[in-house]
N, C-alpha and C positions, 0 to 999 in steps of 0.2 A: 659709457651711459648708453643703454638701449631707450629709442624710442620707439612709439607705438601707434603706426598711424590709425586716423580713424575710420571708422566705416563710412565709404563714398556715399552710402544712402541717407547717414546723419547730419551733414554737413552740406547744406546749399548756399551757396555764394553767388554774387555778380561777377562775372568773366567779360573785362572789357574786351578779349579777344573776341569772344562770341556773340558778346552785344547782349547776353541774357544771365538769368540765374540758372546755374549749373549744379552739378555736384563736384564737389571737391575732397581731397585727401589733405587731412591737415595735420600737421604734425609741429610739436618746440621742441628746438635745439638749442643745445648752448654751447656759444661759439667762443674759441678765443681772440680778441680782437687785436692784443697787439704782443707781438711775438718776441720783438727787438729788446726789452725791457727786463729787468731779474726778476720784477713782480709781474711777468706775463701770465702766471697760473691765478693771479687773481684779479688778471681782468677778463672776465668770460660775463656774457651777458645773454639772456634767451633773444632767440629769434623764433617769429611764427613763420613757418612755409608750407605753403599751399599749391596743389595742383589740381589743375582742372580736368577731371577725368572724361569730358568729351573731348578738349581740344590738344591736350598735354600741358597748356601754358604755367608757367611757373612763377611765383611770387614770393620775396622774401621782407620781412619787416623785423628791425629792431622792437622789440615789446616797450622798449624803455622811451622809443618814440612814437609810438601808439596814440 
């Protein structure tokens, strides 16, 4: 499944490393959480990935925990 990052100019969020609001590249990725079970193909969850354009800091959040 392909993901398309957002345009950095469109996503401004607070960056804890920079200590201010900066442009971020944001994407959603589907990840398999448990690969050891026979039902692993059904154990997929959406994750929100962000990367600060200024400092490169990255963060990941499981969308079901948002």
